[in-house]
C-alpha positions as MATLAB code, in Angstrom:
seq = 'MSRHRGEGSSSRLQVRLESLNAARELAEGRVDEDQLGAVYEVLDRASSRRSLSSAHTVVGIFGPTGSGKSSLLNALTGTDLARVAARRPTTAEPLAVIWNEDGTEDLLDWLQVPNRHVMPDGAQLLAVSGDRRRGSSDGGVDGGLILLDLPDFDSTELGHRVIVERLAGQVDVLLWITDPQKYADAALHREFLEPLATHESVILVALNQSDRLSESDLTQVTGSLKQILAAEGHGSAVVHTVSALTGTGLGGLAEEIRTIVRRKEAATGRLSADVDVAVESLQKFSGPELPPPSKAARAALSDRLAGATGADAVIDAVVRSYRRDAHAVTGWPVTRWLGRLRSDPLRRLNLRRGDVQDFVGRTSLPEPGPAQRASVDRALRTFGDELSAGAVEPWRTAIRDAAKSPEPELLEHLDEAVARTDFASGSRAWWWPVAGVLQWFFLAAMVVGIGWLALLAALAFLQFPVPESPTVEGIPVPTLLAVGGVAAGIAIGILCAGLARLGARRRGKRVRRRLVASISETTETVAVGPAAAEIERYNGFVRAVAAAGSRR';
ca = [
       0.353   38.005  -42.030;
       1.350   39.864  -39.138;
      -0.265   36.371  -37.254;
       2.361   34.274  -38.857;
       4.775   37.045  -38.662;
       4.316   36.856  -34.749;
       4.404   33.469  -34.953;
       7.907   33.247  -36.603;
       9.532   35.321  -34.081;
       7.932   33.109  -31.482;
       9.683   30.050  -32.563;
      13.087   31.931  -33.231;
      12.654   33.029  -29.609;
      12.033   28.996  -28.993;
      15.427   28.549  -30.144;
      17.254   31.282  -29.482;
      16.437   30.302  -25.244;
      17.210   26.798  -25.737;
      20.535   26.982  -27.182;
      20.936   30.151  -24.365;
      19.480   27.181  -21.735;
      22.086   24.695  -22.819;
      24.912   27.282  -22.993;
      23.866   27.779  -19.012;
      23.966   24.073  -18.237;
      27.582   23.412  -19.635;
      29.120   26.573  -17.935;
      27.594   24.887  -14.678;
      30.944   24.505  -12.626;
      33.334   26.425  -15.229;
      31.193   30.253  -14.824;
      30.564   31.922  -12.162;
      27.450   30.873  -10.141;
      26.084   34.894  -10.122;
      26.692   35.408  -14.377;
      24.496   32.009  -14.506;
      21.947   32.896  -12.150;
      21.099   35.949  -14.052;
      20.913   34.012  -17.171;
      18.543   31.356  -14.958;
      16.461   34.190  -14.009;
      15.597   35.188  -17.685;
      15.330   31.860  -18.939;
      12.812   31.191  -15.599;
      10.984   34.806  -16.710;
      10.364   33.647  -20.361;
       8.894   30.348  -19.736;
       6.737   31.923  -17.296;
       5.873   34.584  -19.767;
       4.984   31.880  -22.509;
       3.184   29.846  -20.726;
       0.752   33.015  -19.748;
      -1.713   35.221  -22.243;
      -0.137   35.915  -25.709;
      -3.255   37.707  -26.848;
      -2.213   40.349  -24.131;
       0.348   43.009  -23.669;
       1.345   44.947  -20.559;
       2.684   47.778  -20.685;
       3.655   49.259  -17.486;
       4.537   53.118  -17.015;
       7.456   54.592  -15.130;
       7.984   57.576  -13.503;
       9.611   59.833  -11.232;
       7.911   61.671   -8.301;
       5.614   64.813   -9.998;
       5.887   63.851  -13.537;
       2.288   63.424  -13.718;
       1.709   59.557  -14.516;
      -1.907   59.384  -12.450;
      -2.675   61.636  -14.124;
      -1.489   59.915  -17.468;
      -3.049   56.957  -17.140;
      -6.485   59.017  -16.051;
      -6.420   60.695  -19.487;
      -5.402   57.672  -21.804;
      -8.227   55.330  -19.968;
     -10.456   58.030  -19.724;
     -11.392   57.344  -15.866;
     -10.191   58.802  -12.315;
      -8.834   55.517  -11.342;
      -5.449   56.960  -10.465;
      -6.956   59.228   -8.022;
      -8.461   56.332   -6.633;
      -5.469   54.643   -6.355;
      -4.240   56.932   -4.571;
      -6.675   56.796   -1.950;
      -5.817   52.188   -1.103;
      -4.637   51.723    1.975;
      -1.318   51.083    0.590;
      -0.057   52.839   -2.184;
       3.040   50.418   -2.675;
       0.759   47.947   -4.794;
       0.624   48.210   -8.617;
      -2.840   48.794  -10.171;
      -3.835   47.328  -13.446;
      -6.460   48.840  -15.610;
      -7.584   45.843  -18.537;
      -8.932   46.036  -22.013;
     -10.571   42.219  -22.687;
     -10.114   40.304  -19.230;
     -10.180   36.650  -20.557;
      -6.771   35.040  -19.624;
      -5.142   37.876  -17.361;
      -5.625   36.219  -14.454;
      -2.757   34.200  -14.326;
      -0.736   36.719  -16.221;
      -2.092   39.308  -13.770;
      -0.779   36.410  -10.565;
       2.643   36.299  -12.024;
       2.698   40.076  -11.885;
       1.859   40.190   -8.026;
      -0.752   42.821   -9.046;
      -4.270   42.180   -6.942;
      -5.452   45.528   -7.672;
      -7.379   45.068  -11.039;
      -9.691   47.267  -12.814;
     -11.862   45.997  -15.859;
     -12.360   48.510  -18.378;
     -15.829   47.890  -20.150;
     -16.173   46.262  -23.606;
     -15.551   48.387  -26.337;
     -13.710   50.987  -24.268;
     -11.170   53.687  -25.624;
      -7.780   54.045  -25.240;
      -7.736   57.952  -24.798;
     -11.405   58.327  -25.251;
     -11.766   62.460  -25.740;
     -13.080   64.435  -23.395;
     -17.144   64.516  -23.542;
     -17.194   61.470  -26.160;
     -16.432   58.583  -24.033;
     -18.936   56.592  -26.217;
     -18.441   52.681  -25.744;
     -17.812   50.869  -29.091;
     -16.693   53.976  -31.035;
     -14.039   52.546  -33.910;
     -11.858   55.794  -33.121;
      -9.586   54.694  -30.218;
     -10.488   51.344  -29.802;
      -7.932   48.157  -28.672;
      -7.506   45.265  -30.811;
      -7.035   43.305  -28.420;
      -5.223   42.620  -24.731;
      -4.132   45.139  -22.906;
      -2.979   45.567  -19.396;
      -1.551   49.347  -18.467;
       0.077   48.813  -15.197;
       0.105   52.173  -13.057;
       2.760   52.261  -10.666;
       4.717   53.291   -7.716;
       7.569   56.542   -8.269;
      10.805   54.392   -9.137;
      12.316   57.566   -6.973;
      10.057   57.263   -4.166;
      11.236   56.845   -0.349;
       9.446   54.764    0.717;
      11.605   51.089   -0.271;
       9.260   49.243   -0.958;
       8.093   51.147   -3.700;
      11.255   50.907   -5.193;
      11.912   47.096   -5.391;
       8.038   46.578   -6.814;
       9.609   49.109   -9.673;
      12.605   46.758  -10.266;
      10.280   43.512  -10.161;
       7.555   45.139  -12.735;
      10.550   46.724  -14.635;
      12.312   43.105  -15.269;
       8.436   41.592  -16.006;
       6.256   43.368  -18.119;
       6.496   43.698  -22.012;
       6.474   47.261  -23.016;
       8.281   49.850  -20.112;
       6.696   53.241  -21.057;
       8.645   56.038  -19.040;
       7.241   59.405  -17.912;
       9.378   62.306  -17.345;
       8.911   65.669  -17.303;
      11.156   69.009  -18.203;
      12.620   69.006  -14.384;
      13.619   65.490  -14.184;
      14.511   64.612  -18.099;
      17.865   64.079  -17.326;
      17.358   62.229  -13.912;
      20.398   60.342  -13.256;
      18.274   57.767  -11.211;
      16.352   57.165  -14.372;
      19.220   57.099  -16.776;
      21.654   55.294  -14.976;
      20.331   52.711  -12.887;
      17.074   51.797  -15.635;
      17.681   53.030  -19.147;
      21.344   52.576  -19.643;
      21.090   49.177  -18.383;
      17.606   48.706  -21.164;
      19.956   49.812  -24.021;
      19.201   46.215  -25.821;
      15.583   46.739  -24.938;
      14.974   49.619  -27.388;
      12.113   48.230  -29.268;
      10.129   47.737  -26.267;
      10.541   51.030  -24.580;
       8.498   54.170  -25.138;
       9.606   57.758  -23.347;
       7.297   60.710  -23.131;
       7.764   64.324  -21.986;
       4.522   65.099  -19.950;
       3.691   68.877  -18.885;
       4.797   70.021  -22.182;
       2.351   73.046  -22.207;
       4.629   74.164  -19.129;
       7.437   74.777  -21.258;
       7.481   77.579  -24.521;
       8.144   76.221  -28.475;
      11.490   77.244  -28.334;
      12.258   75.860  -24.688;
      10.646   72.435  -25.907;
      12.461   71.930  -28.578;
      15.332   72.781  -26.675;
      14.763   70.126  -23.862;
      13.057   67.579  -26.154;
      16.554   67.463  -28.221;
      18.821   67.176  -25.195;
      16.511   64.217  -23.732;
      17.105   62.537  -27.332;
      20.697   62.949  -27.360;
      20.894   61.268  -23.772;
      18.849   58.523  -25.224;
      21.308   58.107  -28.281;
      24.576   58.050  -25.634;
      23.003   55.535  -23.567;
      22.101   53.146  -26.831;
      18.296   54.606  -27.337;
      19.234   56.516  -30.431;
      15.965   55.617  -32.793;
      13.692   55.877  -29.730;
      10.593   58.413  -30.012;
      10.531   60.647  -27.115;
       6.509   61.705  -27.342;
       6.040   65.393  -25.817;
       2.566   65.270  -24.101;
       0.429   67.233  -21.973;
      -2.399   64.920  -19.904;
      -3.462   68.575  -18.678;
      -3.653   69.797  -22.387;
      -4.022   66.621  -24.504;
      -1.662   67.725  -26.409;
       0.265   64.791  -27.905;
      -1.525   62.149  -26.257;
      -3.396   61.000  -29.985;
       0.108   59.824  -30.829;
       1.408   57.915  -28.052;
      -2.149   56.226  -27.533;
      -1.806   55.302  -31.464;
       1.744   53.740  -30.616;
       0.424   51.689  -27.474;
      -2.544   50.423  -29.805;
      -0.143   49.415  -32.761;
       1.781   47.781  -30.220;
      -0.977   45.765  -29.027;
      -2.169   44.574  -32.454;
       1.061   42.997  -33.474;
       1.013   40.605  -30.598;
       4.866   40.832  -30.696;
       5.442   42.815  -27.539;
       6.079   39.742  -25.255;
       8.338   38.273  -27.811;
       9.981   41.272  -28.308;
      10.489   41.604  -24.436;
      11.947   38.300  -23.651;
      14.676   38.526  -26.917;
      15.958   42.046  -25.698;
      16.526   39.997  -22.449;
      18.017   37.209  -23.720;
      20.191   39.261  -25.731;
      21.566   40.881  -22.494;
      22.212   37.348  -20.896;
      23.847   36.189  -24.628;
      25.852   39.129  -23.953;
      27.082   38.394  -20.130;
      28.078   34.805  -21.159;
      30.039   36.184  -24.801;
      32.542   37.142  -22.423;
      33.679   33.678  -21.570;
      32.939   32.529  -25.299;
      35.899   32.323  -27.846;
      37.177   29.980  -31.397;
      36.006   26.618  -31.092;
      39.307   24.248  -30.227;
      40.001   21.703  -32.565;
      40.521   17.861  -30.709;
      43.535   16.777  -29.533;
      45.429   16.325  -32.478;
      47.275   12.951  -33.464;
      50.218   14.976  -33.157;
      50.001   16.439  -29.608;
      48.925   12.553  -28.309;
      51.710   10.793  -29.371;
      54.382   13.843  -28.097;
      52.452   13.002  -24.604;
      52.631    9.389  -25.072;
      56.741    9.744  -25.997;
      56.947   11.945  -22.962;
      55.080    9.630  -20.499;
      56.772    6.487  -21.986;
      59.874    8.304  -20.700;
      58.166    9.533  -17.329;
      57.147    5.719  -16.739;
      61.053    4.159  -16.999;
      60.537    3.070  -21.022;
      64.198    3.540  -21.039;
      65.091    0.729  -18.431;
      62.725   -1.288  -19.538;
      63.751   -1.414  -23.324;
      67.030   -2.217  -22.066;
      65.710   -4.922  -19.457;
      64.476   -6.505  -22.892;
      67.596   -5.733  -24.932;
      69.865   -7.800  -21.959;
      67.062  -10.722  -21.872;
      67.472  -11.004  -25.358;
      71.052  -11.168  -25.059;
      71.113  -13.665  -22.094;
      68.430  -15.723  -23.959;
      70.437  -16.171  -27.179;
      73.426  -16.550  -25.421;
      71.707  -19.620  -23.533;
      70.721  -21.000  -26.564;
      74.082  -20.029  -28.942;
      76.996  -19.658  -26.834;
      79.748  -21.842  -26.925;
      78.661  -24.787  -24.176;
      81.628  -24.931  -22.222;
      81.066  -21.466  -21.018;
      77.613  -20.678  -21.784;
      76.401  -21.810  -17.930;
      78.025  -18.785  -16.674;
      75.520  -16.660  -17.958;
      72.727  -18.053  -16.384;
      74.570  -17.098  -13.228;
      72.765  -13.389  -13.901;
      69.624  -12.964  -13.012;
      67.442  -12.488  -15.777;
      66.728   -8.753  -15.634;
      63.121   -8.909  -17.323;
      62.032  -11.217  -14.176;
      63.228   -9.257  -11.932;
      61.051   -5.986  -13.197;
      58.463   -8.651  -13.444;
      57.581   -8.333  -16.632;
      58.750  -11.597  -17.763;
      55.407  -13.676  -19.267;
      54.261  -16.593  -17.243;
      55.656  -15.067  -14.063;
      53.903  -15.516  -11.094;
      52.727  -11.869  -10.456;
      51.462  -11.386  -13.636;
      48.034  -11.482  -12.136;
      48.902   -8.407  -10.619;
      49.060   -6.066  -13.150;
      51.876   -4.343  -11.646;
      55.753   -4.863  -12.616;
      58.306   -4.444  -10.020;
      60.308   -0.878  -11.512;
      61.408    1.047   -8.482;
      59.052    3.334   -6.991;
      58.980    6.725   -8.911;
      60.801    9.540   -7.636;
      60.620   13.408   -7.275;
      62.111   13.438  -10.660;
      59.896   11.358  -12.375;
      56.514   12.486  -10.708;
      57.836   16.422  -12.075;
      58.548   14.721  -15.603;
      54.543   13.147  -15.619;
      53.881   16.901  -14.283;
      55.481   18.380  -16.944;
      53.986   16.064  -19.990;
      50.597   16.901  -18.454;
      51.075   20.578  -18.192;
      52.782   21.201  -21.693;
      49.607   18.874  -22.934;
      47.188   20.953  -21.201;
      48.449   24.071  -22.673;
      48.816   23.056  -26.286;
      44.862   21.840  -26.364;
      43.947   25.400  -24.492;
      45.781   27.874  -26.557;
      43.095   30.179  -27.835;
      40.733   29.486  -25.343;
      39.416   32.456  -22.976;
      38.688   31.972  -19.423;
      37.732   29.963  -17.095;
      37.710   27.222  -20.034;
      41.252   27.528  -20.447;
      41.857   26.766  -16.611;
      39.305   24.011  -17.010;
      40.984   22.336  -20.101;
      44.251   22.610  -18.351;
      42.979   20.826  -15.076;
      41.047   18.227  -16.705;
      44.338   16.995  -18.331;
      45.835   17.438  -15.093;
      43.540   15.405  -13.334;
      44.248   11.861  -13.572;
      47.309   12.852  -11.927;
      47.859   11.267   -8.924;
      46.663    8.133  -10.422;
      48.332    7.837  -13.531;
      52.126    6.547  -12.834;
      49.906    3.519  -11.182;
      47.708    3.056  -14.746;
      51.258    3.801  -16.769;
      53.158    1.019  -14.765;
      50.075   -1.309  -14.962;
      50.131   -0.289  -19.069;
      54.089   -1.155  -18.919;
      53.237   -4.583  -17.853;
      50.220   -5.695  -20.249;
      52.577   -4.819  -22.809;
      54.135   -7.850  -24.548;
      57.596   -8.202  -24.332;
      58.425  -11.271  -26.377;
      60.146  -12.608  -24.019;
      59.838  -16.209  -24.584;
      59.926  -16.037  -28.100;
      63.276  -17.226  -30.017;
      65.220  -16.176  -33.197;
      64.693  -19.446  -35.795;
      68.245  -19.448  -36.184;
      68.723  -19.613  -32.627;
      68.017  -23.403  -32.812;
      70.434  -24.514  -35.684;
      73.347  -22.069  -34.238;
      72.883  -24.770  -31.172;
      72.985  -27.876  -32.777;
      76.435  -26.501  -34.438;
      77.476  -25.971  -31.562;
      76.725  -28.970  -29.680;
      77.972  -30.310  -32.914;
      81.338  -29.122  -32.756;
      81.729  -29.906  -28.760;
      81.196  -33.216  -29.858;
      83.866  -33.204  -32.560;
      85.877  -31.230  -29.903;
      85.509  -33.946  -27.450;
      86.127  -36.946  -29.682;
      89.296  -35.299  -31.189;
      90.643  -34.712  -27.425;
      89.418  -38.382  -26.500;
      91.361  -39.800  -29.398;
      94.435  -37.653  -28.801;
      93.956  -38.683  -24.440;
      93.697  -42.636  -26.361;
      96.964  -42.133  -28.101;
      98.945  -40.643  -25.603;
      97.924  -43.149  -22.694;
      99.054  -46.052  -25.382;
     102.349  -44.213  -26.098;
     102.864  -43.809  -21.730;
     102.332  -47.497  -21.680;
     104.056  -48.332  -24.563;
     102.148  -50.248  -26.301;
     102.197  -49.983  -30.584;
     100.118  -46.974  -31.507;
      98.688  -46.891  -34.921;
      99.458  -44.344  -37.243;
      95.984  -41.266  -37.228;
      94.711  -40.848  -40.301;
      95.633  -37.294  -41.680;
      93.628  -34.307  -43.692;
      95.868  -31.873  -45.878;
      98.910  -33.404  -43.680;
      97.172  -32.463  -40.116;
      96.168  -35.610  -38.135;
      92.556  -36.272  -37.639;
      92.070  -36.328  -33.988;
      93.847  -33.305  -33.334;
      92.206  -31.811  -36.838;
      88.580  -32.491  -34.273;
      90.077  -31.132  -30.964;
      91.601  -27.946  -32.288;
      89.021  -27.594  -35.133;
      85.211  -28.057  -32.662;
      87.316  -25.714  -29.849;
      87.739  -22.851  -33.050;
      84.647  -23.207  -34.613;
      82.749  -23.239  -31.029;
      84.366  -19.907  -30.351;
      83.779  -18.691  -33.642;
      80.219  -19.318  -34.088;
      79.595  -17.978  -30.425;
      81.298  -14.657  -31.372;
      79.440  -14.855  -34.566;
      76.159  -15.377  -33.120;
      76.592  -12.802  -29.756;
      77.285  -10.248  -33.554;
      73.807  -11.111  -34.296;
      72.389  -11.272  -30.808;
      72.810   -7.488  -30.437;
      71.410   -6.744  -33.900;
      68.052   -9.156  -33.401;
      68.051   -7.191  -29.406;
      68.272   -3.966  -30.745;
      65.676   -4.389  -33.008;
      63.653   -6.759  -30.285;
      63.918   -3.316  -28.334;
      62.455   -0.942  -31.170;
      59.460   -3.117  -31.466;
      59.160   -3.342  -28.119;
      59.281    0.528  -27.433;
      56.454    0.820  -30.343;
      53.939   -1.202  -28.379;
      54.884   -0.429  -24.832;
      54.456    3.963  -26.660;
      51.001    1.832  -27.877;
      50.287    0.573  -24.212;
      50.720    3.749  -22.917;
      48.447    5.642  -25.521;
      46.138    3.165  -24.692;
      46.466    4.387  -20.749;
      46.725    8.496  -21.597;
      43.600    8.101  -24.010;
      41.683    6.627  -21.809;
      42.701    8.660  -18.572;
      43.985   12.047  -19.558;
      43.654   12.975  -23.354;
      39.819   11.377  -22.670;
      38.840   14.023  -20.289;
      40.588   17.204  -22.211;
      39.131   16.398  -25.158;
      35.528   16.021  -23.449;
      36.393   19.301  -21.562;
      37.264   20.732  -25.001;
      33.974   19.247  -26.897;
      31.984   20.901  -23.930;
      33.635   24.248  -24.045;
      32.895   23.851  -28.154;
      29.172   23.306  -27.490;
      29.140   26.122  -25.434;
      31.008   28.265  -28.103;
      27.983   27.193  -30.738;
      25.382   27.287  -27.991;
      26.395   31.190  -27.148;
      26.353   31.990  -30.712;
      22.863   30.495  -31.793;
      21.493   32.222  -28.737;
      22.690   35.606  -30.026;
      20.992   35.145  -33.319;
      17.854   36.286  -34.252;
      17.888   34.986  -37.489;
];
């Protein structure tokens, strides 16, 4: 059961590490590099440790000067190794005491511990004085164990402090040794134990030299130390009151170490606690997930940008061009030629279908001025603010910047969107030809009537007999043709002008919808797309941080 439990913890750790790495990758370029550097160190350390022996538990013995670390190591190992180590050429190097040597070489190379002592097979942890028999089941180590004897963390040698800090971040279990004089040492608590509040499960605390205190004093010191530890987040930590000199309390400490070794979960627990620290550093950059850009927000942006691109001027040109074209077909033939003297509004803007400049994909709209550029900037800024509402920094700024990133070239893209819009500039209404035929018919009637009257006037002037003209309701037909043709032509022209205004408004509305759709297509690619991608990146980061922080 223990083995399967360890495998489950390892697989959960793998998921957390993968999620943490995903969060780190998503945060690159957004979150401060120093913060991500610390996360990368956790990932790198986890990758290295997990590739090395999982059968061994590395217990580092940390403590200040005079706390009795060396004597405690000797008592636990039943050797005089600590005194031998003190005579090494350099005391800056830690010493490894190893139970079950197989598989430890690469692990100790990674820990950078060249000085190693292998305990004989069956050696006990806490061999009782006078009874160091090999193979004794009482005190045997069931599994691989490495005890590291480390320099004093408060040593005046800077190199000692560097080694202690490095190995404090690498060992699986941290055994902190203190004494009645230094149990409240600020360096121990503020610089080491307090930052390791999340590592409670892999921290052991031993108050050495307990034989120097009376029972009441020992109770008082132990209670004070527990209060300090609780304030630092180690409320459930067990304080082992021990004496390396008399052996008091060493049995309980040794048994706890043996239990940790048997479970084979210390390395996973240590790395999981490291992940907790890394996740905590990223959580301040995480917040609620954001929805993608809504349809309403996209439409509002397109409308704002349509106004910024001069859409009103374009629609006005469409309306006036429609009325011009309608007048050219349905107007009174006598005066319709005057309309041709006015230039086509759409052609002036290079928006007339079939124009020779269509291939360049540009219009002839005036260059955007400061007011127009300010409108685009305001539209993008408003859009970015709406999308990023609820996000935390630096993601809020990243989303806003993504929405504004295309601003320099956006106006050019919008101009191209206007140019490719179908303005239906060559199409005609069904009634135009009908009205045109009627206009020519009434013009012909007017010409015939006027010609007939002119002929009758000429005959009378030359004193020829003037034939009597036929009449309709008492009105001579030549007069009826002439006057009726003029009146009918003008009336049809006025009627067609009214219909043309109505048709122009309807075409203007249709073209505006097409224009906005074309602009929407452009903004979707140029502005909405990058902002939506940044939101998805942020949401991915939020999900990855949550997954990395989950121990389930």
